[in-house]
N, C-alpha and C positions, 0 to 999 in steps of 0.2 A: 503494499501499503504507499502513495505518493504523500511528501509532510502538505497540511494541509496548511496553507497563508491563513493571516485573519486579514478579510479583504470585509466590504459593510454588511455585504450578504450574508456571511455566514455569522456575524454577534450579531444582528437584527436579537436575532430569538431571543439575546444576554445583555441585555436593555437593563439597568435595578439592580444585574448581581452586579458581584466579587471579580477579579480575576487578576492571581498572584502572576506577578511579569519578577521573569528572570533576567537580572542582564549584572554586567560587569564594569563593575567603577575601582577594579583595582586596579586603580595607575595611581602615580606621585598626581599627576593636576589632570583626574576626569572627565574634563572640558570636554572633549571630543567623542569621546565612550556616550558620558552622557547627552550632546546632540542625536548624536546618532542612533536615541533609540527615542530621541521627540514627537515624529508619528507616529508609533507604536500610543504612545500615551496621548496626544496627542486625541489619534481619531477613537482610544475608547473614549475617554472623560463626552466624545463629542456625540458617544450613544449610550451613556447614562449607567456609563458603570465605572466601581470604585476600583482605583489601580491602587494592590501591596507589591513596591515595588520589594522582591529581594537580592543583597550584594553581598560576595565577600570584601572583603582587603583585610591587606598585609600578609607578609609572610610568611614565610617555616621555618617553625619552628624561632616567633618573635609570637611575643603579646598581640594577639589584637587587640588593632584599633577599632573603640564605638563607635557609629556607623554616625553618630549626632550631626560632629560636624558641613556634615554635607548635607543635612535639610536645610541652607540656607538659598545654594546653591541650588541647587529640582528645584525651588522653591522662585526663583529669579528665570532659570529655564523658565517652563516650562508655566511659572505665567498665574500661576494657585501655589495658592499657600499646601505648603504639605506636612502634614505632620509626623513623630514619629515618636513607632511604634502606638500611635495612637486608634483612632476612629478607624474607617477603610468607608465607606463615605461616601471619599473624595481620594485624594492618593498621599498615602500614608507609605512611609518607607520601616520597616522592618529594622533593626540591631546585624548583625556584625554576622554573616550565617557560619563563620570560623569560631567562635562560643558555642557551635555548637560540634561534639565533635561526632553524632549522627549525620553529620553532611559529605568528609570531602571519605567515611567512615564509608559512605555509600548506604547506610542503612535503611530500610523498608518505612522502619518505624517511625521511623525517626523525620523519611518522605510523604507519611501519610498524615502528622501532624500538618504541620508545612499546609497539607493540600486542604484539608481541617479545615484550616481560614477562608478557603475562595472557592468558585463554583467551579471555575477551567482560567485553564492556563496558559499564559506564548513564553513564550522561549527566544531572550531577544542576547543570549552574553557565546552567541557565535566564538566568543575567543574561550568558552570551557568545552565545545562542543568533543575535543577530539579527551576530555576528563569522561570519570566514573564518577562522579558527585547524585548524593543527593534530589539538588532539585534540578538536576537537568537530566534523570535521566528514570529512575523510580517511580517522580513521580504523574508524569505521564503516564501510569497506569490506578494510579488513581480522579482523572481526571480531565474533561472533557481538553482537549491540546492541540497547538497549536503555535505557527511558526509565525512572530512577530514579521515585523515588515526588512526592519533594518538586516534581523537575513536571511526572508529569500533576496534584496539588493546585496549580500556579498557571496549567495548560496550565485547567485545568478552574473557574476563577476570572473568566480575565480571558473566556473562551470563551462563561461569563455575561452578562459585561456586553455585549457585546458582536453574542449576538447578544438580545440581553430586555436590552438600553436603554431603565430608567422613564424619566425624566421630572420632574421639572424634572433638563438633567445639565450639572455644574459639572463644568471644567476648571480644577486647582488647578495651577501651577507654575514653580517655583522655581529657588537654589543659579546660579552661576556664569553661565549657561549657556543663561538662558529663551529666545536669542535658537537656537540651537541647536535645542531642546526641545521652540520653535513646527513652525521647517522638517520637523526625524524628523515632530510627532504633525497635519502640517496635516491628515490624515483629519478627524482626534476632535475637531482645534480647530473645523473647521470646524463641524461634529455639535452639537458640546458648545453646551449654549440660554446658556449663562456662563463669560466667563475669568475667572479672577483670577490674574494677576500680582504676582508678589513687587523686594523691593526694588529689583533692577537695572532693573526694567523705568521703561520712563516713564509708565504710568497710572496710579504713587497717589496718590488725591490729599495723602495726605504722606506725613511719612520722618522714621527715628531716624536722622539725620550722630554721625558723629565728630568727631573737634573739628580735624579736616584735611575733613572734610564731606562727604565720600562715605556715600552713603546703605546703611546700614549694616540699619534694618531697614523696612518701617512702621508709621506711626503711627497715632496710638488713633484719626482718625477711619474711616481704609481696616479697621484690626484691625475696628471692630465695622460695617458697610461691608459686611466679607465675613464674619462671624460671621451676621448677616441673614437672607445669600444661602446657602452652606453651609446654612440647618438649612428650609429648605423644601424644597433637592434631595430627589432619590430616587438619583440615584446620580452621587458622587464621584472621582474618579480625584484623586488631587498625587500630584503628585513635586518634592519640591525642595525644599529650608524657602525662609520667606520672606528673614530675613535672614541675618546671617552669628551661627545661635544659641548657636554654643561658646561667644559673648563675649558673657561677660556682661553682663543690658545693652541688649543687641540679639538676647532670644530672646525678643520678648516679642508679636510677631509671628504668630513658627510655633507658639510655646505657643494659641497665640488657637485658630488653626484646628485643630489636635488640637483642643482641649478642641470645640470647632465640632462635628466630623462624630463625637465620641465621643458627643456630647447628643442625634446625631442619629438614636435606633433607626431607623428610619423606614426608612432612605436604605439603599441599598447600598454598599459602597467602598474602595475599588480605594491601599490605598502604599505608593508604591514609592522606592527606588533609596538608595546607604551612608548620604550625609546625613541624610533625613529620616527612612529611622532607625532612625539614629544622635539625630537629635532625642528621638526617645522618650523619653531618658532627662527628660527634662525632665517627664512623666509623671510618670515613675518615684523619682524624686527626693520629688519633691511632697510622692507617697503615700508616704514614707518608707521603697521595697522596692529592693530590686535589678535593674534591666534589666531579667536572670533567669527574676527573679521577678513581673516588672508585665505582665497578660494583655489585652490589647487586648478589646472586645464582640466579640460573632461576627455585629456589620453589616459590623464593618472586617479586611479583608485584607489582609499586610504581606509583597506580591510583592517578594525579592531582586533582582529586575532595576528598572532605573531606564529608561535607553537603550533597554531590553529588550523591558522593562510596554513604554512607548510607539512602540516598533517593530512589536507583535505587535497593539499594538489599532487599531495608523493601515490594515495587513494591508500591511503594505513583509516584502521577503523576508526570510523566517526558514533560514540553511544549515542553523544546529541542527536544528532542525527538520525541515528536508528532510532530512537526514544518515539520521537514526534513519525516516524512511518509509521511503527507499532500500534503508538492509538488511533484514539478511534471517535474522533468529536464530533 
């Protein structure tokens, strides 16, 4: 059975009901992920549906933070007051799911507990669809379930790359865990005509180092070579900055890749991952615009997923999508 995506015709029966919307706000600056799911929340509210937003936040092995500070941001972006663990007739935000052991333990009893709050469920957490979490997988067994508008958009763009691959195909991998990404994306690494790696790998020609000799960015020669390769590409997939782009003096490589991708209007580009998305501020600041106002050109799609994006393109198992396919709205 195919995934049923949210649409006006299939939520008309849920007017006045409550919907649990699973999102992913687990980013240092979660604004871009929040803005990505606004159309789904607004569509639900337009049909009189009470929205319960569920997310996790924080790093593994550390004390999870409360989600209470996100309430003002949510209220501002949605243009409607959001309550924190409050009344569920309007919009409410649940506490951080990482406080619940049953979430990452994929406990069906915890999924049932979550499901008891709502009348139906929407998955807008594409970045988690390669994980087995209770609020992603088991919950669809207890509620009529839909894919959100953004989830549909993600799969449409990624599906185009998978099924209509234009060459040359350039894969760009960066960030702190390049080796893990190569393992995750082994299939698309083999499909790529060229793979460009960030500063933590051993392949770039030159590096920019800090005073301790750590490689924190790709050097000028590598930047120029990467620009030339990207300029000839027809399909580009990018996950992870080229260096420590949030630190002054080590952002040039990431900016160079952004500029090359944006300049190549003959290509189709998919850019994903929290760190990569946050590095977009380099271009926004250059344009003297707030990040929220900076618009990428039509040939560039900013995915909310990093690992999930690579896993999907590599044909890996996606438990969150499988769970939606098995549900019975």
